PDB file with SEQRES, HELIX, SHEET and CRYST1 records, atoms N, CA, C and O in Angstrom:
SEQRES   1 A   80  MET ILE PHE PHE LYS SER LYS GLY LEU ASP LYS TYR VAL          
SEQRES   2 A   80  LYS TYR ALA LEU GLY HIS GLY VAL GLY ILE GLU VAL HIS          
SEQRES   3 A   80  GLU SER PRO LEU ILE SER SER LYS SER LYS ASP LEU LEU          
SEQRES   4 A   80  HIS GLU ASN THR VAL PHE THR LEU GLU PRO GLY LEU HIS          
SEQRES   5 A   80  ILE PRO LYS LEU GLY GLY ILE ARG ILE GLU ASP THR PHE          
SEQRES   6 A   80  VAL MET THR LYS LYS GLY PRO LYS ALA LEU THR LYS VAL          
SEQRES   7 A   80  GLU LYS                                                      
HELIX    1 AA1 ILE A    2  SER A    6  1                                   5    
HELIX    2 AA2 ASP A   10  TYR A   12  5                                   3    
SHEET    1 AA1 5 GLU A  27  ILE A  31  0                                        
SHEET    2 AA1 5 GLY A  18  GLY A  20 -1                                        
SHEET    3 AA1 5 VAL A  44  LEU A  47 -1                                        
SHEET    4 AA1 5 ASP A  63  THR A  68 -1                                        
SHEET    5 AA1 5 GLY A  71  ALA A  74 -1                                        
SHEET    1 AA2 2 GLY A  50  ILE A  53  0                                        
SHEET    2 AA2 2 GLY A  57  ARG A  60 -1                                        
CRYST1    1.000    1.000    1.000  90.00  90.00  90.00 P 1           1          
ATOM      1  N   MET A   1      -0.350  -6.987  12.976  1.00  0.00           N  
ATOM      2  CA  MET A   1      -0.954  -7.541  11.712  1.00  0.00           C  
ATOM      3  C   MET A   1      -1.031  -8.952  11.633  1.00  0.00           C  
ATOM      4  O   MET A   1      -1.928  -9.479  10.975  1.00  0.00           O  
ATOM      5  N   ILE A   2      -0.107  -9.671  12.290  1.00  0.00           N  
ATOM      6  CA  ILE A   2      -0.272 -11.217  12.326  1.00  0.00           C  
ATOM      7  C   ILE A   2      -1.431 -11.592  13.001  1.00  0.00           C  
ATOM      8  O   ILE A   2      -2.097 -12.530  12.562  1.00  0.00           O  
ATOM      9  N   PHE A   3      -1.796 -10.939  14.096  1.00  0.00           N  
ATOM     10  CA  PHE A   3      -3.018 -11.268  14.883  1.00  0.00           C  
ATOM     11  C   PHE A   3      -4.274 -11.022  13.978  1.00  0.00           C  
ATOM     12  O   PHE A   3      -5.121 -11.898  13.798  1.00  0.00           O  
ATOM     13  N   PHE A   4      -4.334  -9.873  13.466  1.00  0.00           N  
ATOM     14  CA  PHE A   4      -5.548  -9.601  12.475  1.00  0.00           C  
ATOM     15  C   PHE A   4      -5.676 -10.577  11.409  1.00  0.00           C  
ATOM     16  O   PHE A   4      -6.770 -11.062  11.120  1.00  0.00           O  
ATOM     17  N   LYS A   5      -4.521 -10.906  10.770  1.00  0.00           N  
ATOM     18  CA  LYS A   5      -4.447 -11.869   9.565  1.00  0.00           C  
ATOM     19  C   LYS A   5      -4.999 -13.142  10.102  1.00  0.00           C  
ATOM     20  O   LYS A   5      -5.905 -13.677   9.464  1.00  0.00           O  
ATOM     21  N   SER A   6      -4.522 -13.746  11.308  1.00  0.00           N  
ATOM     22  CA  SER A   6      -4.985 -14.912  11.815  1.00  0.00           C  
ATOM     23  C   SER A   6      -6.450 -15.037  12.029  1.00  0.00           C  
ATOM     24  O   SER A   6      -6.999 -16.138  11.986  1.00  0.00           O  
ATOM     25  N   LYS A   7      -7.052 -14.007  12.244  1.00  0.00           N  
ATOM     26  CA  LYS A   7      -8.542 -13.942  12.483  1.00  0.00           C  
ATOM     27  C   LYS A   7      -9.309 -13.482  11.197  1.00  0.00           C  
ATOM     28  O   LYS A   7     -10.509 -13.213  11.236  1.00  0.00           O  
ATOM     29  N   GLY A   8      -8.575 -13.407  10.080  1.00  0.00           N  
ATOM     30  CA  GLY A   8      -9.311 -12.923   8.943  1.00  0.00           C  
ATOM     31  C   GLY A   8      -9.733 -11.485   8.807  1.00  0.00           C  
ATOM     32  O   GLY A   8     -10.599 -11.133   8.007  1.00  0.00           O  
ATOM     33  N   LEU A   9      -9.094 -10.664   9.613  1.00  0.00           N  
ATOM     34  CA  LEU A   9      -9.472  -9.287   9.716  1.00  0.00           C  
ATOM     35  C   LEU A   9      -8.462  -8.330   9.025  1.00  0.00           C  
ATOM     36  O   LEU A   9      -8.649  -7.113   9.057  1.00  0.00           O  
ATOM     37  N   ASP A  10      -7.438  -8.860   8.427  1.00  0.00           N  
ATOM     38  CA  ASP A  10      -6.407  -8.061   7.810  1.00  0.00           C  
ATOM     39  C   ASP A  10      -6.948  -7.064   6.685  1.00  0.00           C  
ATOM     40  O   ASP A  10      -6.385  -6.011   6.387  1.00  0.00           O  
ATOM     41  N   LYS A  11      -8.047  -7.516   6.142  1.00  0.00           N  
ATOM     42  CA  LYS A  11      -8.624  -6.687   4.982  1.00  0.00           C  
ATOM     43  C   LYS A  11      -9.164  -5.337   5.487  1.00  0.00           C  
ATOM     44  O   LYS A  11      -9.380  -4.408   4.710  1.00  0.00           O  
ATOM     45  N   TYR A  12      -9.379  -5.256   6.839  1.00  0.00           N  
ATOM     46  CA  TYR A  12      -9.924  -4.073   7.493  1.00  0.00           C  
ATOM     47  C   TYR A  12      -8.839  -3.171   8.041  1.00  0.00           C  
ATOM     48  O   TYR A  12      -9.159  -2.147   8.646  1.00  0.00           O  
ATOM     49  N   VAL A  13      -7.561  -3.505   7.858  1.00  0.00           N  
ATOM     50  CA  VAL A  13      -6.475  -2.708   8.377  1.00  0.00           C  
ATOM     51  C   VAL A  13      -6.131  -1.783   7.224  1.00  0.00           C  
ATOM     52  O   VAL A  13      -5.618  -2.231   6.199  1.00  0.00           O  
ATOM     53  N   LYS A  14      -6.424  -0.428   7.390  1.00  0.00           N  
ATOM     54  CA  LYS A  14      -6.232   0.513   6.320  1.00  0.00           C  
ATOM     55  C   LYS A  14      -5.065   1.402   6.465  1.00  0.00           C  
ATOM     56  O   LYS A  14      -4.684   2.052   5.492  1.00  0.00           O  
ATOM     57  N   TYR A  15      -4.450   1.484   7.642  1.00  0.00           N  
ATOM     58  CA  TYR A  15      -3.386   2.471   7.908  1.00  0.00           C  
ATOM     59  C   TYR A  15      -2.244   1.725   8.514  1.00  0.00           C  
ATOM     60  O   TYR A  15      -2.315   0.519   8.750  1.00  0.00           O  
ATOM     61  N   ALA A  16      -1.128   2.496   8.780  1.00  0.00           N  
ATOM     62  CA  ALA A  16       0.148   1.922   9.412  1.00  0.00           C  
ATOM     63  C   ALA A  16      -0.233   1.557  10.817  1.00  0.00           C  
ATOM     64  O   ALA A  16      -1.281   1.940  11.337  1.00  0.00           O  
ATOM     65  N   LEU A  17       0.691   0.776  11.431  1.00  0.00           N  
ATOM     66  CA  LEU A  17       0.527   0.331  12.915  1.00  0.00           C  
ATOM     67  C   LEU A  17       0.960   1.479  13.788  1.00  0.00           C  
ATOM     68  O   LEU A  17       0.529   1.494  14.941  1.00  0.00           O  
ATOM     69  N   GLY A  18       1.770   2.454  13.376  1.00  0.00           N  
ATOM     70  CA  GLY A  18       2.156   3.528  14.274  1.00  0.00           C  
ATOM     71  C   GLY A  18       2.913   4.542  13.550  1.00  0.00           C  
ATOM     72  O   GLY A  18       3.079   4.461  12.333  1.00  0.00           O  
ATOM     73  N   HIS A  19       3.403   5.547  14.299  1.00  0.00           N  
ATOM     74  CA  HIS A  19       4.181   6.691  13.712  1.00  0.00           C  
ATOM     75  C   HIS A  19       4.922   7.433  14.837  1.00  0.00           C  
ATOM     76  O   HIS A  19       4.671   7.273  16.032  1.00  0.00           O  
ATOM     77  N   GLY A  20       5.840   8.247  14.350  1.00  0.00           N  
ATOM     78  CA  GLY A  20       6.617   9.099  15.300  1.00  0.00           C  
ATOM     79  C   GLY A  20       5.646  10.227  15.797  1.00  0.00           C  
ATOM     80  O   GLY A  20       4.649  10.592  15.175  1.00  0.00           O  
ATOM     81  N   VAL A  21       6.056  10.717  16.968  1.00  0.00           N  
ATOM     82  CA  VAL A  21       5.378  11.920  17.509  1.00  0.00           C  
ATOM     83  C   VAL A  21       6.551  12.940  17.884  1.00  0.00           C  
ATOM     84  O   VAL A  21       7.566  12.591  18.486  1.00  0.00           O  
ATOM     85  N   GLY A  22       6.292  14.225  17.463  1.00  0.00           N  
ATOM     86  CA  GLY A  22       7.258  15.219  17.733  1.00  0.00           C  
ATOM     87  C   GLY A  22       6.548  16.562  17.664  1.00  0.00           C  
ATOM     88  O   GLY A  22       5.557  16.826  18.346  1.00  0.00           O  
ATOM     89  N   ILE A  23       7.115  17.390  16.802  1.00  0.00           N  
ATOM     90  CA  ILE A  23       6.443  18.720  16.568  1.00  0.00           C  
ATOM     91  C   ILE A  23       5.038  18.475  16.014  1.00  0.00           C  
ATOM     92  O   ILE A  23       4.097  19.145  16.439  1.00  0.00           O  
ATOM     93  N   GLU A  24       4.867  17.533  15.077  1.00  0.00           N  
ATOM     94  CA  GLU A  24       3.612  17.225  14.580  1.00  0.00           C  
ATOM     95  C   GLU A  24       3.110  15.994  15.263  1.00  0.00           C  
ATOM     96  O   GLU A  24       3.898  15.249  15.845  1.00  0.00           O  
ATOM     97  N   VAL A  25       1.853  15.759  15.214  1.00  0.00           N  
ATOM     98  CA  VAL A  25       1.242  14.587  15.996  1.00  0.00           C  
ATOM     99  C   VAL A  25       1.588  13.307  15.087  1.00  0.00           C  
ATOM    100  O   VAL A  25       1.898  12.238  15.612  1.00  0.00           O  
ATOM    101  N   HIS A  26       1.523  13.462  13.798  1.00  0.00           N  
ATOM    102  CA  HIS A  26       1.841  12.379  12.882  1.00  0.00           C  
ATOM    103  C   HIS A  26       3.064  12.696  12.126  1.00  0.00           C  
ATOM    104  O   HIS A  26       3.015  13.587  11.279  1.00  0.00           O  
ATOM    105  N   GLU A  27       4.207  12.022  12.361  1.00  0.00           N  
ATOM    106  CA  GLU A  27       5.359  12.213  11.560  1.00  0.00           C  
ATOM    107  C   GLU A  27       6.217  10.916  11.565  1.00  0.00           C  
ATOM    108  O   GLU A  27       5.873   9.898  12.167  1.00  0.00           O  
ATOM    109  N   SER A  28       7.341  11.034  10.858  1.00  0.00           N  
ATOM    110  CA  SER A  28       8.212   9.939  10.756  1.00  0.00           C  
ATOM    111  C   SER A  28       8.731   9.632  12.110  1.00  0.00           C  
ATOM    112  O   SER A  28       8.796  10.508  12.973  1.00  0.00           O  
ATOM    113  N   PRO A  29       9.124   8.336  12.328  1.00  0.00           N  
ATOM    114  CA  PRO A  29       9.097   7.209  11.385  1.00  0.00           C  
ATOM    115  C   PRO A  29       7.721   6.653  11.334  1.00  0.00           C  
ATOM    116  O   PRO A  29       6.936   6.729  12.279  1.00  0.00           O  
ATOM    117  N   LEU A  30       7.448   6.066  10.143  1.00  0.00           N  
ATOM    118  CA  LEU A  30       6.215   5.308   9.936  1.00  0.00           C  
ATOM    119  C   LEU A  30       6.318   3.915  10.332  1.00  0.00           C  
ATOM    120  O   LEU A  30       7.253   3.280   9.845  1.00  0.00           O  
ATOM    121  N   ILE A  31       5.558   3.352  11.095  1.00  0.00           N  
ATOM    122  CA  ILE A  31       5.608   2.036  11.533  1.00  0.00           C  
ATOM    123  C   ILE A  31       4.676   1.095  10.821  1.00  0.00           C  
ATOM    124  O   ILE A  31       3.469   1.172  11.050  1.00  0.00           O  
ATOM    125  N   SER A  32       5.131   0.256  10.016  1.00  0.00           N  
ATOM    126  CA  SER A  32       4.246  -0.767   9.329  1.00  0.00           C  
ATOM    127  C   SER A  32       5.183  -1.934   8.923  1.00  0.00           C  
ATOM    128  O   SER A  32       6.402  -1.919   9.094  1.00  0.00           O  
ATOM    129  N   SER A  33       4.517  -2.885   8.399  1.00  0.00           N  
ATOM    130  CA  SER A  33       5.191  -4.090   8.012  1.00  0.00           C  
ATOM    131  C   SER A  33       6.092  -3.871   6.717  1.00  0.00           C  
ATOM    132  O   SER A  33       6.998  -4.650   6.422  1.00  0.00           O  
ATOM    133  N   LYS A  34       5.782  -2.803   6.009  1.00  0.00           N  
ATOM    134  CA  LYS A  34       6.592  -2.452   4.906  1.00  0.00           C  
ATOM    135  C   LYS A  34       7.659  -1.370   5.069  1.00  0.00           C  
ATOM    136  O   LYS A  34       8.473  -1.137   4.175  1.00  0.00           O  
ATOM    137  N   SER A  35       7.635  -0.682   6.287  1.00  0.00           N  
ATOM    138  CA  SER A  35       8.532   0.412   6.541  1.00  0.00           C  
ATOM    139  C   SER A  35       9.971  -0.114   6.777  1.00  0.00           C  
ATOM    140  O   SER A  35      10.162  -1.165   7.390  1.00  0.00           O  
ATOM    141  N   LYS A  36      10.911   0.591   6.310  1.00  0.00           N  
ATOM    142  CA  LYS A  36      12.257   0.386   6.655  1.00  0.00           C  
ATOM    143  C   LYS A  36      12.917   1.349   7.714  1.00  0.00           C  
ATOM    144  O   LYS A  36      14.112   1.309   8.006  1.00  0.00           O  
ATOM    145  N   ASP A  37      12.009   2.208   8.248  1.00  0.00           N  
ATOM    146  CA  ASP A  37      12.446   3.201   9.162  1.00  0.00           C  
ATOM    147  C   ASP A  37      12.897   2.585  10.393  1.00  0.00           C  
ATOM    148  O   ASP A  37      12.350   1.564  10.810  1.00  0.00           O  
ATOM    149  N   LEU A  38      13.903   3.163  11.027  1.00  0.00           N  
ATOM    150  CA  LEU A  38      14.401   2.606  12.231  1.00  0.00           C  
ATOM    151  C   LEU A  38      14.082   3.517  13.468  1.00  0.00           C  
ATOM    152  O   LEU A  38      14.083   4.742  13.355  1.00  0.00           O  
ATOM    153  N   LEU A  39      13.813   2.888  14.640  1.00  0.00           N  
ATOM    154  CA  LEU A  39      13.529   3.732  15.832  1.00  0.00           C  
ATOM    155  C   LEU A  39      14.856   3.962  16.602  1.00  0.00           C  
ATOM    156  O   LEU A  39      15.437   3.037  17.171  1.00  0.00           O  
ATOM    157  N   HIS A  40      15.267   5.124  16.594  1.00  0.00           N  
ATOM    158  CA  HIS A  40      16.562   5.526  17.259  1.00  0.00           C  
ATOM    159  C   HIS A  40      16.303   5.966  18.730  1.00  0.00           C  
ATOM    160  O   HIS A  40      15.193   6.340  19.106  1.00  0.00           O  
ATOM    161  N   GLU A  41      17.329   5.902  19.489  1.00  0.00           N  
ATOM    162  CA  GLU A  41      17.202   6.321  21.005  1.00  0.00           C  
ATOM    163  C   GLU A  41      16.599   7.734  20.973  1.00  0.00           C  
ATOM    164  O   GLU A  41      16.886   8.593  20.139  1.00  0.00           O  
ATOM    165  N   ASN A  42      15.711   7.870  22.004  1.00  0.00           N  
ATOM    166  CA  ASN A  42      14.897   9.145  22.194  1.00  0.00           C  
ATOM    167  C   ASN A  42      13.874   9.459  21.211  1.00  0.00           C  
ATOM    168  O   ASN A  42      13.305  10.550  21.251  1.00  0.00           O  
ATOM    169  N   THR A  43      13.567   8.487  20.232  1.00  0.00           N  
ATOM    170  CA  THR A  43      12.448   8.718  19.391  1.00  0.00           C  
ATOM    171  C   THR A  43      11.092   8.443  20.107  1.00  0.00           C  
ATOM    172  O   THR A  43      10.918   7.407  20.749  1.00  0.00           O  
ATOM    173  N   VAL A  44      10.201   9.340  19.984  1.00  0.00           N  
ATOM    174  CA  VAL A  44       8.870   9.103  20.669  1.00  0.00           C  
ATOM    175  C   VAL A  44       7.942   8.544  19.524  1.00  0.00           C  
ATOM    176  O   VAL A  44       7.989   9.035  18.396  1.00  0.00           O  
ATOM    177  N   PHE A  45       7.171   7.593  19.817  1.00  0.00           N  
ATOM    178  CA  PHE A  45       6.357   7.000  18.723  1.00  0.00           C  
ATOM    179  C   PHE A  45       5.137   6.303  19.325  1.00  0.00           C  
ATOM    180  O   PHE A  45       5.133   5.964  20.509  1.00  0.00           O  
ATOM    181  N   THR A  46       4.077   6.084  18.486  1.00  0.00           N  
ATOM    182  CA  THR A  46       2.916   5.278  18.867  1.00  0.00           C  
ATOM    183  C   THR A  46       2.742   3.984  18.221  1.00  0.00           C  
ATOM    184  O   THR A  46       3.262   3.694  17.143  1.00  0.00           O  
ATOM    185  N   LEU A  47       2.051   3.271  18.859  1.00  0.00           N  
ATOM    186  CA  LEU A  47       1.635   1.899  18.217  1.00  0.00           C  
ATOM    187  C   LEU A  47       0.103   2.022  18.426  1.00  0.00           C  
ATOM    188  O   LEU A  47      -0.410   2.159  19.537  1.00  0.00           O  
ATOM    189  N   GLU A  48      -0.545   1.963  17.320  1.00  0.00           N  
ATOM    190  CA  GLU A  48      -1.968   2.199  17.273  1.00  0.00           C  
ATOM    191  C   GLU A  48      -2.664   1.199  16.318  1.00  0.00           C  
ATOM    192  O   GLU A  48      -3.227   1.639  15.315  1.00  0.00           O  
ATOM    193  N   PRO A  49      -2.652  -0.030  16.564  1.00  0.00           N  
ATOM    194  CA  PRO A  49      -3.414  -1.082  15.743  1.00  0.00           C  
ATOM    195  C   PRO A  49      -4.855  -0.591  15.679  1.00  0.00           C  
ATOM    196  O   PRO A  49      -5.452  -0.173  16.672  1.00  0.00           O  
ATOM    197  N   GLY A  50      -5.414  -0.669  14.383  1.00  0.00           N  
ATOM    198  CA  GLY A  50      -6.873  -0.369  14.196  1.00  0.00           C  
ATOM    199  C   GLY A  50      -7.431  -1.160  13.133  1.00  0.00           C  
ATOM    200  O   GLY A  50      -6.736  -1.684  12.263  1.00  0.00           O  
ATOM    201  N   LEU A  51      -8.788  -1.258  13.205  1.00  0.00           N  
ATOM    202  CA  LEU A  51      -9.593  -1.838  12.267  1.00  0.00           C  
ATOM    203  C   LEU A  51     -10.722  -0.854  11.788  1.00  0.00           C  
ATOM    204  O   LEU A  51     -11.312  -0.152  12.609  1.00  0.00           O  
ATOM    205  N   HIS A  52     -10.988  -0.819  10.559  1.00  0.00           N  
ATOM    206  CA  HIS A  52     -11.914   0.109   9.981  1.00  0.00           C  
ATOM    207  C   HIS A  52     -12.814  -0.657   9.009  1.00  0.00           C  
ATOM    208  O   HIS A  52     -12.448  -0.910   7.861  1.00  0.00           O  
ATOM    209  N   ILE A  53     -13.986  -1.013   9.495  1.00  0.00           N  
ATOM    210  CA  ILE A  53     -15.033  -1.850   8.793  1.00  0.00           C  
ATOM    211  C   ILE A  53     -16.113  -0.857   8.007  1.00  0.00           C  
ATOM    212  O   ILE A  53     -16.913  -0.159   8.631  1.00  0.00           O  
ATOM    213  N   PRO A  54     -16.042  -0.881   6.753  1.00  0.00           N  
ATOM    214  CA  PRO A  54     -16.971   0.037   6.016  1.00  0.00           C  
ATOM    215  C   PRO A  54     -18.493  -0.120   6.477  1.00  0.00           C  
ATOM    216  O   PRO A  54     -18.982  -1.228   6.699  1.00  0.00           O  
ATOM    217  N   LYS A  55     -19.136   0.966   6.593  1.00  0.00           N  
ATOM    218  CA  LYS A  55     -20.482   1.176   6.948  1.00  0.00           C  
ATOM    219  C   LYS A  55     -20.745   0.629   8.382  1.00  0.00           C  
ATOM    220  O   LYS A  55     -21.906   0.497   8.770  1.00  0.00           O  
ATOM    221  N   LEU A  56     -19.715   0.316   9.154  1.00  0.00           N  
ATOM    222  CA  LEU A  56     -19.830  -0.190  10.578  1.00  0.00           C  
ATOM    223  C   LEU A  56     -19.144   0.790  11.461  1.00  0.00           C  
ATOM    224  O   LEU A  56     -19.768   1.356  12.360  1.00  0.00           O  
ATOM    225  N   GLY A  57     -17.870   1.014  11.237  1.00  0.00           N  
ATOM    226  CA  GLY A  57     -17.026   1.881  12.081  1.00  0.00           C  
ATOM    227  C   GLY A  57     -15.671   1.425  12.204  1.00  0.00           C  
ATOM    228  O   GLY A  57     -15.176   0.636  11.398  1.00  0.00           O  
ATOM    229  N   GLY A  58     -15.054   1.900  13.193  1.00  0.00           N  
ATOM    230  CA  GLY A  58     -13.581   1.609  13.363  1.00  0.00           C  
ATOM    231  C   GLY A  58     -13.145   1.698  14.760  1.00  0.00           C  
ATOM    232  O   GLY A  58     -13.839   2.339  15.549  1.00  0.00           O  
ATOM    233  N   ILE A  59     -12.026   1.099  15.164  1.00  0.00           N  
ATOM    234  CA  ILE A  59     -11.374   1.242  16.457  1.00  0.00           C  
ATOM    235  C   ILE A  59      -9.958   1.285  16.391  1.00  0.00           C  
ATOM    236  O   ILE A  59      -9.342   0.637  15.544  1.00  0.00           O  
ATOM    237  N   ARG A  60      -9.352   2.077  17.314  1.00  0.00           N  
ATOM    238  CA  ARG A  60      -7.905   2.154  17.415  1.00  0.00           C  
ATOM    239  C   ARG A  60      -7.610   2.135  18.863  1.00  0.00           C  
ATOM    240  O   ARG A  60      -8.351   2.728  19.647  1.00  0.00           O  
ATOM    241  N   ILE A  61      -6.531   1.464  19.269  1.00  0.00           N  
ATOM    242  CA  ILE A  61      -6.023   1.461  20.697  1.00  0.00           C  
ATOM    243  C   ILE A  61      -4.667   1.995  20.474  1.00  0.00           C  
ATOM    244  O   ILE A  61      -3.892   1.392  19.732  1.00  0.00           O  
ATOM    245  N   GLU A  62      -4.314   3.140  21.099  1.00  0.00           N  
ATOM    246  CA  GLU A  62      -3.091   3.800  20.904  1.00  0.00           C  
ATOM    247  C   GLU A  62      -2.257   3.917  22.227  1.00  0.00           C  
ATOM    248  O   GLU A  62      -2.748   4.319  23.282  1.00  0.00           O  
ATOM    249  N   ASP A  63      -0.960   3.533  22.078  1.00  0.00           N  
ATOM    250  CA  ASP A  63      -0.007   3.662  23.232  1.00  0.00           C  
ATOM    251  C   ASP A  63       1.169   4.370  22.664  1.00  0.00           C  
ATOM    252  O   ASP A  63       1.567   4.150  21.521  1.00  0.00           O  
ATOM    253  N   THR A  64       1.751   5.269  23.519  1.00  0.00           N  
ATOM    254  CA  THR A  64       2.920   6.056  23.238  1.00  0.00           C  
ATOM    255  C   THR A  64       4.071   5.537  23.932  1.00  0.00           C  
ATOM    256  O   THR A  64       3.966   5.223  25.118  1.00  0.00           O  
ATOM    257  N   PHE A  65       5.235   5.408  23.268  1.00  0.00           N  
ATOM    258  CA  PHE A  65       6.475   4.976  23.744  1.00  0.00           C  
ATOM    259  C   PHE A  65       7.681   5.920  23.449  1.00  0.00           C  
ATOM    260  O   PHE A  65       7.599   6.757  22.551  1.00  0.00           O  
ATOM    261  N   VAL A  66       8.787   5.781  24.201  1.00  0.00           N  
ATOM    262  CA  VAL A  66      10.034   6.404  23.766  1.00  0.00           C  
ATOM    263  C   VAL A  66      11.068   5.232  23.714  1.00  0.00           C  
ATOM    264  O   VAL A  66      11.121   4.348  24.569  1.00  0.00           O  
ATOM    265  N   MET A  67      11.869   5.316  22.642  1.00  0.00           N  
ATOM    266  CA  MET A  67      12.883   4.313  22.504  1.00  0.00           C  
ATOM    267  C   MET A  67      14.191   4.704  23.370  1.00  0.00           C  
ATOM    268  O   MET A  67      14.779   5.779  23.241  1.00  0.00           O  
ATOM    269  N   THR A  68      14.548   3.729  24.229  1.00  0.00           N  
ATOM    270  CA  THR A  68      15.751   4.012  25.018  1.00  0.00           C  
ATOM    271  C   THR A  68      16.855   3.104  24.584  1.00  0.00           C  
ATOM    272  O   THR A  68      16.713   2.386  23.594  1.00  0.00           O  
ATOM    273  N   LYS A  69      17.973   3.112  25.309  1.00  0.00           N  
ATOM    274  CA  LYS A  69      19.144   2.244  24.895  1.00  0.00           C  
ATOM    275  C   LYS A  69      18.742   0.771  25.203  1.00  0.00           C  
ATOM    276  O   LYS A  69      19.280  -0.151  24.591  1.00  0.00           O  
ATOM    277  N   LYS A  70      17.831   0.562  26.116  1.00  0.00           N  
ATOM    278  CA  LYS A  70      17.477  -0.799  26.475  1.00  0.00           C  
ATOM    279  C   LYS A  70      16.143  -1.314  25.679  1.00  0.00           C  
ATOM    280  O   LYS A  70      15.731  -2.468  25.797  1.00  0.00           O  
ATOM    281  N   GLY A  71      15.556  -0.394  24.911  1.00  0.00           N  
ATOM    282  CA  GLY A  71      14.466  -0.794  24.173  1.00  0.00           C  
ATOM    283  C   GLY A  71      13.290   0.226  24.422  1.00  0.00           C  
ATOM    284  O   GLY A  71      13.559   1.291  24.977  1.00  0.00           O  
ATOM    285  N   PRO A  72      11.987  -0.056  24.033  1.00  0.00           N  
ATOM    286  CA  PRO A  72      10.959   0.789  24.151  1.00  0.00           C  
ATOM    287  C   PRO A  72      10.536   0.907  25.579  1.00  0.00           C  
ATOM    288  O   PRO A  72      10.586  -0.054  26.346  1.00  0.00           O  
ATOM    289  N   LYS A  73      10.119   2.089  25.927  1.00  0.00           N  
ATOM    290  CA  LYS A  73       9.555   2.343  27.318  1.00  0.00           C  
ATOM    291  C   LYS A  73       8.130   2.991  27.067  1.00  0.00           C  
ATOM    292  O   LYS A  73       7.976   3.953  26.314  1.00  0.00           O  
ATOM    293  N   ALA A  74       7.157   2.409  27.728  1.00  0.00           N  
ATOM    294  CA  ALA A  74       5.808   2.937  27.610  1.00  0.00           C  
ATOM    295  C   ALA A  74       5.717   4.112  28.409  1.00  0.00           C  
ATOM    296  O   ALA A  74       6.117   4.201  29.570  1.00  0.00           O  
ATOM    297  N   LEU A  75       5.113   5.114  27.664  1.00  0.00           N  
ATOM    298  CA  LEU A  75       4.645   6.499  28.293  1.00  0.00           C  
ATOM    299  C   LEU A  75       3.189   6.416  28.681  1.00  0.00           C  
ATOM    300  O   LEU A  75       2.783   7.098  29.622  1.00  0.00           O  
ATOM    301  N   THR A  76       2.395   5.630  28.019  1.00  0.00           N  
ATOM    302  CA  THR A  76       0.943   5.569  28.351  1.00  0.00           C  
ATOM    303  C   THR A  76       0.831   4.772  29.545  1.00  0.00           C  
ATOM    304  O   THR A  76       1.351   3.658  29.620  1.00  0.00           O  
ATOM    305  N   LYS A  77       0.153   5.313  30.510  1.00  0.00           N  
ATOM    306  CA  LYS A  77      -0.038   4.621  31.886  1.00  0.00           C  
ATOM    307  C   LYS A  77      -1.483   4.059  32.129  1.00  0.00           C  
ATOM    308  O   LYS A  77      -1.795   3.549  33.205  1.00  0.00           O  
ATOM    309  N   VAL A  78      -2.302   4.173  31.125  1.00  0.00           N  
ATOM    310  CA  VAL A  78      -3.677   3.578  31.220  1.00  0.00           C  
ATOM    311  C   VAL A  78      -3.556   2.122  31.077  1.00  0.00           C  
ATOM    312  O   VAL A  78      -2.877   1.684  30.148  1.00  0.00           O  
ATOM    313  N   GLU A  79      -4.203   1.237  31.983  1.00  0.00           N  
ATOM    314  CA  GLU A  79      -4.285  -0.156  31.859  1.00  0.00           C  
ATOM    315  C   GLU A  79      -5.415  -0.495  30.840  1.00  0.00           C  
ATOM    316  O   GLU A  79      -6.372   0.259  30.667  1.00  0.00           O  
ATOM    317  N   LYS A  80      -5.255  -1.642  30.193  1.00  0.00           N  
ATOM    318  CA  LYS A  80      -6.263  -2.043  29.150  1.00  0.00           C  
ATOM    319  C   LYS A  80      -6.770  -3.336  29.613  1.00  0.00           C  
ATOM    320  O   LYS A  80      -7.626  -3.933  28.960  1.00  0.00           O  
TER     321      LYS A  80                                                      
END                                                                             
């Protein structure tokens, strides 16, 4: 969000930065600047910053991680 804000694009951010992945594709924890949810060990989650510009379209880049004792480990292997 800091990056988008620095470019004047924060008004186009309509959704959270990410979410947990489990039985459902979208579930807790919700990852956003307002969330107080914690990422516990073995939690699988996504980070998917996105912009949605009315009448033009939108884009999201999504990566999946698992929280380990040492911190997040990327599960997404595609280079960007």
